[in-house]
N, C-alpha and C positions, 0 to 999 in steps of 0.2 A: 849148496847145492839149490836150497830152497831159493836164496837171494838172487842167484843168477837165473832163476825162471821168472822169479817177480820181475826183474830188472828187463827182462827180455819181454815179459808181458807189457809192460809199462811203456816200452820203446816201441813194439807193434800198434799199441792203443793211439800212442802220440803220433807217430806216424802216420796213421790211418786218417786220425784229425786232422792233422796239418795238410795231409794230401786233399782232403775236401776242402779246405779253406783257400790251397793252392787255384782249386779250380773256380771258386767263386772270383778269387783275387785275378784271373786270369784279363788281360786288357786286351780289347778288341776295338775295331771300327765297326759300328752299327748303324745301318740307314735302312729306314721304312718311312715308306710315305702314304697315308692313307690305305694302310692293309688291315683286314680284320686281324683279332689278337691273334688267331691260330695260325694264321701264316707268319705273323711278326715271330711267333715263338719260335716257328721250324724254320724261319731265317736265322733266328739267332742259333739255333741248333746246328745249322749248318757254317755258320761264320766261325763259332768257338769251337767247332768239332767235339760239343758235350751233348751226349743223347738226352732230351727234355722228352720226359713223358708227362701225358697229362689226358684228360678225358675232355671231349668238349661238351659235354654234358654239364660242366663245371663253369664253362666261360661263360660268361654276360653276353648274349646274342645282341649281334648289332655293334658291339664296341669295335672299333675302328682307331689305330696307332699312327701316328707318324713322330720318328725320332731321328736324330741326326747326332750320334755319339761319336767321338776321337778318342781313341786308347782309353776307353772306360772299362772299370772293372765288370765283368758279368753280373757280379751282385747287384751293382748299381741299376745295371740296364734292367734285369729282371725286377726288381723293386720298382721301377717306373713302368714297366708294361703292367704290372699288376696293379697298379695304384687304383683305387675306387674299386677294387674286385673283393670277392670275399675267398681269395686263394692265397694261400702263403707256398712256400718252396724250402725243400732241403735237398743237400747230398745223399746219394745212397748208390754204393758200390759203383761209382765213377759216372754216375748221370745224375742229373737234376729232376727231381720227382714235384709234381704241383700237385695240392690237394686242400679241400675245404678248410679254411679256418674254424676253429671251433667257437664260436661265439662265447664273449664272457657273458655270464649271466649276471646281472646287476645284483648287489649286494641289497639285500632285506633284514630288516630288523623287525622283531615282533616286541611291542609293548603291552603289557599288561599288568592289571591289578585289580583293585577293588575302587569303587566308587561308593564315598560315604558321606552323609549330612555332616557338614563342618561343625553344627552345635551339639547332635546328639550323637554322632558317630554312627548311626544306624546307616546298615549298607543298602543302598538304593536297586530297587529293581528296576530294569527297563530304561534305566538313565542312558543317554545318547553321548558316545566318545567320539569326537569328530577331528579330524586332522583338517586344519583349513586349507593348506599348501596343496595336499593332493584330492581333496573332496572323498576321501576315504573314511569311513566310519562303522561303528558295531554299536550295540546296545549290551548292556548289562545282563547276565543271568539272573536266575533265581536268587543268586547267592550275592548279588551284586558284583560280581567278577567281569570283567572284559578282556578280551585280546585281541589285537589289532595289529597286522603285518604290513609295514610301508617300504618303500624302496628307500634307500640311504639318504 
């Protein structure tokens, strides 16, 4: 019994995932000439018969697009339409939702340690530690300790 329920749940999950992929694989003809991005998205929604939800607040103002696709998957068309924007898309409940991309925060590393005199081993107070590439720097504290966070 448990196995049957598990198999059914797996089947339903896979069929939902596959259906979402089917929407994006749908091949259509799509033509727009110097249209505002919002209008192009509405035309794509009409041509594909897939609801596309978005907020005009997230669209770049003044972006106009021109495309002529023949039998192209909806996924490829959307990818081209949203190129050079900060938007991404996903399929949810048989419609396509546009949303702002989450910016990748650049990796940062912290370097820390003590600055010591090479001959005496004495820790140096107020010594400057400088990264020449970024121009960022710091000075050691009363114990000769420094900490510097730099981009990757």
